[in-house]
C-alpha positions, 0 to 999 in steps of 0.5 A, spaced: 833 187 749 841 188 750 842 193 757 844 199 754 851 201 756 854 208 760 861 209 758 866 213 760 872 217 756 878 218 759 880 223 753 889 223 755 894 229 753 901 226 756 898 222 761 893 227 764 885 226 763 883 232 760 876 235 757 875 241 752 869 244 748 868 242 741 875 239 742 880 245 744 881 248 750 882 243 754 882 243 761 885 238 767 881 232 770 885 228 773 889 222 773 887 217 769 889 210 774 884 213 779 879 216 774 879 209 772 878 206 779 873 211 780 869 208 774 868 201 776 867 202 783 861 207 780 859 200 776 862 203 768 859 198 764 866 200 760 871 204 760 874 208 753 881 211 753 883 216 747 891 220 747 887 226 744 894 228 741 898 221 739 894 222 731 896 230 730 903 229 733 906 223 731 907 220 737 907 213 739 900 210 743 900 209 749 900 201 752 904 202 758 899 207 761 894 202 758 897 196 762 898 200 769 890 202 768 889 195 766 893 191 773 887 196 777 882 195 774 877 189 770 872 192 766 873 191 759 877 197 757 877 201 749 883 204 747 885 208 741 888 215 738 894 214 734 893 207 732 897 206 725 897 199 723 896 192 726 902 192 730 900 197 735 893 194 735 897 187 736 901 192 742 894 195 745 891 187 746 898 185 749 897 190 753 890 190 756 885 192 752 879 189 750 878 193 744 881 198 739 879 204 737 882 207 729 879 213 726 884 217 722 888 212 720 883 208 717 880 213 714 887 215 711 888 207 709 881 203 711 884 196 710 886 197 717 879 196 719 880 189 716 887 187 719 885 188 725 878 184 725 881 178 722 887 178 727 881 180 733 874 179 732 869 184 730 868 185 737 875 188 738 874 193 733 872 199 733 871 206 729 872 212 733 868 217 728 868 225 729 863 228 725 861 235 724 855 239 720 859 244 716 856 249 710 858 247 703 855 251 697 849 253 702 847 246 704 848 242 710 853 236 710 856 231 715 863 230 715 869 226 717 874 229 721 881 227 722 887 228 726 883 230 733 878 233 728 883 239 725 882 236 719 876 236 714 876 230 710 871 231 705 868 224 706 861 224 708 859 221 714 854 216 712 858 213 706 864 212 712 858 208 717 856 204 711 864 202 708 866 201 716 861 196 717 864 192 712 870 192 712 869 189 719 868 193 724 864 191 730 863 198 733 861 205 731 864 211 736 861 217 733 862 223 737 859 229 733 864 235 734 858 240 734 857 238 741 862 236 744 863 237 751 858 244 750 853 238 755 847 241 751 845 234 749 847 229 743 847 231 736 840 226 736 838 227 729 845 224 726 846 219 732 839 216 729 841 216 722 847 212 723 844 207 728 838 206 723 843 205 717 848 200 720 847 194 723 853 194 728 852 197 735 852 205 735 856 209 742 853 216 742 859 221 743 858 229 744 854 232 749 851 229 755 849 234 759 845 231 764 841 224 766 835 225 760 840 227 755 842 220 756 835 217 756 834 222 749 840 218 745 838 212 748 832 213 746 830 217 740 837 216 737 837 209 738 845 209 741 846 202 744 851 205 748 852 213 751 859 215 752 860 221 757 866 225 759 864 232 763 858 231 767 862 224 770 869 227 770 867 234 773 862 231 779 856 233 776 852 227 775 855 220 777 854 214 773 849 210 779 845 217 779 845 216 771 842 210 771 837 209 776 834 214 772 834 211 766 832 204 769 826 209 772 824 210 766 824 202 763 831 202 759 834 196 760 841 198 764 847 194 769 846 196 775 851 194 780 
């Protein structure tokens, strides 16, 4: 069995790491380069950077920051936020990113996924999916949101994950907005449904509050990796602590 990955996520807004609850009410969580150094030393399997305001503000991608981070750390880096074109993806890969994550632009123009996959391969092509539980005519639906969680596209989550896999995505990061930043646990039901519906890795995101939450999403939720922010940024738990807990419960992880 492949080792499960533990991935810290750095939400970046104008050069600083921030963390919010359900995508809003952000507080400062430090310098991205210092955070990246810390997570490499702690044994993170990968690092994710999201420019959380680039899409809705129409700003350029953060290639300069990526380049500076890659000069300091050597673990795999996935970068997203404001990636609108193949050229944007090229700049991030050239700056040192191993993977590029597309979200809003891919929903608006799905061919972007195919273009990146054909240029750099499926392993470098990640689709970030901001999902939300909503009620329509008395029925719960799972919808895809864009522009930093501000716009409901009306696209259903399960239809979208099937499409992105066909277009060549090599990984899906499923961020359930209802759980994001709450530290109340991942959305196990939605994570499991997506994980069982596709044949590519699914990274669970949104809601990690304890090692037990991560254990449950990797086992009950069938996720291939767990992404977390608040519990690591603010020192509630550490990556070595989480990995020791998982290993002790029989989950295969890479221990440094």
